C-alpha positions in Angstrom: 0.0 0.0 0.0 2.9 2.3 0.7 3.9 2.2 -3.0 0.5 3.2 -4.2 0.4 6.7 -2.6 3.2 8.2 -4.7 1.5 7.0 -7.8 -1.7 8.8 -6.9 0.3 11.9 -6.2 2.0 11.8 -9.6 -1.3 11.2 -11.3 -2.7 14.3 -9.5 0.3 16.4 -10.6 -0.3 15.5 -14.2 -3.9 16.6 -14.3 -3.1 20.2 -15.1 -0.9 19.4 -18.0 -3.4 16.9 -19.2 -6.1 19.6 -19.3 -3.7 22.0 -21.1 -2.9 19.3 -23.6 -6.6 18.6 -24.2 -7.3 22.3 -24.7 -4.2 23.0 -27.0 -4.4 19.8 -29.0 -7.3 21.0 -31.2 -5.8 24.6 -31.3 -2.5 23.1 -32.6 -4.4 21.5 -35.4 -6.3 24.6 -36.2 -3.1 26.7 -36.2 -1.4 24.2 -38.5 -4.4 24.3 -40.8 -4.4 28.1 -40.8 -0.6 28.2 -41.4 -0.9 25.8 -44.4 -3.8 27.9 -45.7 -2.0 31.2 -45.4 1.2 29.8 -46.9 -0.8 28.4 -49.8 -2.6 31.7 -50.3 0.4 33.9 -50.2 2.5 31.5 -52.2 -0.1 31.3 -54.9 -0.5 35.1 -54.9 3.3 35.5 -55.2 3.5 33.0 -58.1 0.6 34.7 -59.8 2.2 38.2 -59.4 5.5 36.8 -60.6 3.9 35.3 -63.7 2.1 38.5 -64.4 5.3 40.5 -64.1 7.2 38.1 -66.3 4.5 38.3 -68.9 4.5 42.1 -68.8 8.4 42.1 -69.1 8.3 39.6 -71.9 5.6 41.6 -73.8 7.6 44.9 -73.2 10.8 43.2 -74.4 9.1 41.9 -77.5 7.6 45.3 -78.3 11.0 47.1 -77.8 12.8 44.5 -79.9 10.2 44.9 -82.7 10.5 48.6 -82.4 14.3 48.5 -82.5 14.2 46.2 -85.6 11.8 48.5 -87.4 13.9 51.6 -86.4 17.1 49.9 -87.5 15.6 49.0 -90.9 14.4 52.6 -91.3 17.7 54.1 -90.3 19.5 51.7 -92.7 17.4 52.7 -95.7 17.7 56.3 -94.7 21.5 56.1 -94.3 21.9 54.4 -97.7 19.7 56.9 -99.4 21.3 60.0 -97.8 24.9 58.8 -98.3 24.2 58.0 -102.0 22.7 61.4 -102.5 25.7 63.3 -100.9 28.3 61.5 -103.0 26.5 62.4 -106.3 27.8 65.5 -108.0 24.4 66.3 -109.6 23.0 67.9 -106.4 23.6 71.4 -105.1 25.6 72.3 -102.0 22.4 73.3 -100.3 20.9 69.8 -100.8 24.1 68.1 -99.8 24.3 70.1 -96.5 20.7 69.2 -95.9 21.5 65.5 -96.4 24.4 65.8 -94.0 22.2 67.4 -91.4 19.9 64.4 -91.6 22.8 62.1 -91.2 24.5 64.1 -88.4 21.4 64.5 -86.2 20.4 60.8 -86.6 23.7 58.9 -86.7 26.2 61.1 -84.8 26.7 58.5 -82.0 27.4 55.6 -84.3 29.2 57.0 -87.4 32.4 59.0 -87.8 31.0 61.8 -90.0 34.2 63.8 -89.9 35.2 62.8 -93.5 31.8 64.0 -94.8 32.2 67.3 -93.0 35.7 67.8 -94.4 34.4 66.9 -97.9 31.6 69.4 -97.8 33.9 72.0 -96.3 36.2 71.6 -99.4 33.1 71.8 -101.7 32.0 75.0 -99.9 35.4 76.6 -100.4 35.0 76.3 -104.2 31.7 78.2 -104.1 32.1 81.3 -106.2 29.2 83.2 -104.6 30.7 84.8 -101.4 27.3 85.2 -99.7 26.4 81.5 -100.4 29.8 80.4 -99.3 29.5 82.2 -96.0 26.0 80.9 -95.4 26.9 77.3 -96.2 30.0 77.4 -94.0 27.9 78.9 -91.1 25.4 76.0 -91.5 28.2 73.5 -91.5 29.9 74.9 -88.4 26.6 75.2 -86.6 25.8 71.6 -87.4 29.2 70.4 -86.1 28.8 72.5 -82.9 25.3 71.0 -82.3 26.6 67.4 -82.7 29.5 68.2 -80.4 27.2 69.7 -77.8 24.8 66.7 -78.0 27.7 64.3 -77.4 29.1 66.3 -74.5 25.6 66.4 -73.0 25.3 62.6 -73.4 28.6 62.3 -71.4 27.3 64.6 -68.7 27.6 62.9 -65.3 30.0 60.2 -66.5 32.8 62.4 -67.7 35.3 64.8 -66.3 35.5 68.0 -68.3 38.4 70.5 -68.3 38.5 73.7 -70.4 41.6 75.3 -71.8 42.2 78.5 -73.7 45.0 78.4 -76.2 46.3 81.9 -76.8 47.7 83.0 -80.1 51.3 84.3 -80.3 52.1 88.0 -80.4 53.2 87.8 -84.1 49.8 86.4 -85.3 49.4 89.6 -87.4 51.6 87.9 -90.0 48.5 85.9 -91.1 47.5 86.6 -94.6 43.9 85.7 -95.5 43.2 83.1 -98.2 46.7 81.5 -98.2 45.9 78.7 -95.7 49.1 79.3 -93.9 50.4 76.8 -91.2 51.7 79.2 -88.6 53.8 78.0 -85.6 52.9 78.4 -82.0 54.3 77.3 -78.7 51.6 76.9 -76.0 51.2 74.3 -73.3 49.1 73.5 -70.2 48.2 70.5 -68.1 45.4 69.1 -66.0 45.3 66.3 -63.4 42.4 63.9 -63.2 41.8 61.2 -60.5 39.5 58.1 -60.5 39.3 55.1 -58.3 38.7 51.4 -59.0 37.5 49.0 -56.3 38.1 45.3 -56.6 37.0 43.5 -53.4 38.9 45.1 -50.6 41.5 46.6 -52.9 41.2 50.3 -53.9 43.3 51.5 -56.8 43.7 55.3 -57.4 44.4 56.2 -61.0 46.1 59.5 -61.6 46.1 60.9 -65.1 48.2 63.9 -65.9 47.0 65.4 -69.3 49.7 67.6 -71.0 48.3 69.5 -74.0 50.7 71.4 -76.3 49.7 73.5 -79.3 52.3 73.3 -82.1 50.7 75.3 -84.9 47.4 76.7 -86.3 45.7 77.5 -89.6 43.3 80.5 -89.5 41.6 79.8 -92.8 40.9 76.2 -92.0 40.2 77.0 -88.3 42.4 74.2 -87.1 45.2 73.7 -84.6 47.9 71.1 -84.4 48.3 69.6 -80.9 50.3 67.0 -79.0 48.6 65.2 -76.2 50.7 63.4 -73.5 48.8 61.3 -70.9 50.9 60.1 -67.9 49.2 57.4 -65.9 50.1 56.2 -62.4 48.3 53.9 -60.0 48.7 54.3 -56.3 51.5 56.8 -57.0 53.4 54.2 -59.1 54.1 55.2 -62.7 52.5 52.9 -65.3 52.9 54.4 -68.8 52.8 57.5 -71.0 50.5 57.8 -74.0 51.5 60.3 -76.7 49.6 61.4 -79.8 49.9 64.3 -82.3 46.8 65.3 -84.3 44.9 68.2 -85.7 41.7 69.4 -84.2 39.0 71.6 -85.8 35.2 71.9 -85.5 34.7 68.4 -87.0 36.1 66.2 -84.1 33.4 64.6 -82.0 34.4 63.2 -78.6 32.3 60.0 -78.6 33.9 59.0 -81.9 37.3 60.6 -82.0 39.1 59.8 -78.7 42.2 58.2 -77.2 41.8 54.8 -75.6 43.5 54.5 -72.1 44.0 51.7 -69.6 41.0 50.6 -67.4 38.7 51.1 -70.4 38.8 54.9 -70.2 38.8 57.5 -73.0 40.2 61.0 -73.4 39.0 63.4 -76.1 40.2 66.9 -77.2 37.4 69.0 -78.6 37.7 72.5 -80.1 34.7 74.6 -79.1 35.7 78.1 -80.4 38.3 79.5 -82.8 38.4 83.2 -82.0 41.4 84.6 -83.9 43.4 86.5 -82.8 42.3 86.1 -79.2 42.1 82.4 -78.2 41.1 78.9 -79.1 38.7 77.3 -76.6 39.4 73.6 -76.1 37.6 71.0 -73.9 39.4 67.9 -72.5 36.9 65.1 -71.8 37.8 62.0 -69.7 35.1 59.3 -69.6 34.5 55.6 -69.5 34.6 53.5 -72.7 31.0 52.4 -72.0 29.9 55.9 -73.0 31.8 56.0 -76.3 30.2 55.5 -79.7 28.5 52.2 -80.7 31.4 51.4 -83.1 33.9 51.4 -80.2 34.1 47.8 -79.0 35.8 47.0 -75.7 38.8 44.6 -75.7 38.1 41.1 -74.3 40.5 41.5 -71.4 38.8 44.7 -70.4 35.4 42.9 -70.4 36.8 40.1 -68.3 38.3 42.6 -65.9 35.0 44.5 -65.5 33.2 41.2 -64.8 35.7 40.3 -62.1 35.4 43.7 -60.5 31.7 43.2 -60.0 32.1 40.0 -58.1 
């Protein structure tokens, strides 16, 4: 009999938990059922929304692809027609300039139109009517300025822009109109540009020192011969020096005509104003290769480097 009393005590102590278990057992089943129902509802809602969004994205992509194909076909036909018209001698200068305007304002980011500008500039110089010659040249320079401004605006936010003013030498009065003289000059200036590249925990600071030197100028052609030296160092360690000599005028466009640098960067020299005998206004633009023209393709090693940087 002594061994039965503890058993009765233990049974009495379990009564409370038994009651709690009896009460919570159906609640647990109800909570489980509600959980399954909510998960099913929200899961189904999420899948439906995702399918709807995927359908919208697919439809938008197809519409954009169809639009781009149609636009590309139109631009191709337009380009062939306009280019064929410009190269024919049977059309007047006024018509040829109009055709170039259509080309320049529609294809300035994908084509190097400088040869056509130079070609028409030569044609304009043979115009016997002085008033027509001045009008045509004004239209040509305005068109070139508009294209340059559009490209610089497209680079806004992604480029570093530095402005320089090249001053004419004191003996610039020796210029004689109409002879297209190549006159010497000795002017130079420099700018420093920094940019950083982060790969994981490593930060590389690129320092570019841009040295621009003016060697000569032509007032009749409104051009200046320059030498561009670009010194590159990374984390204060010298890497290389890039040197180029070229002629700039109103027909150089930064997204097309630029110097390729390491780390897929570009540098362009653009003439904005030729105010003889006061100064020549020049812009130096430093920008990523991703913002250059469509015809500029990145090197494979640069693509791989960019992909690794994003990991």
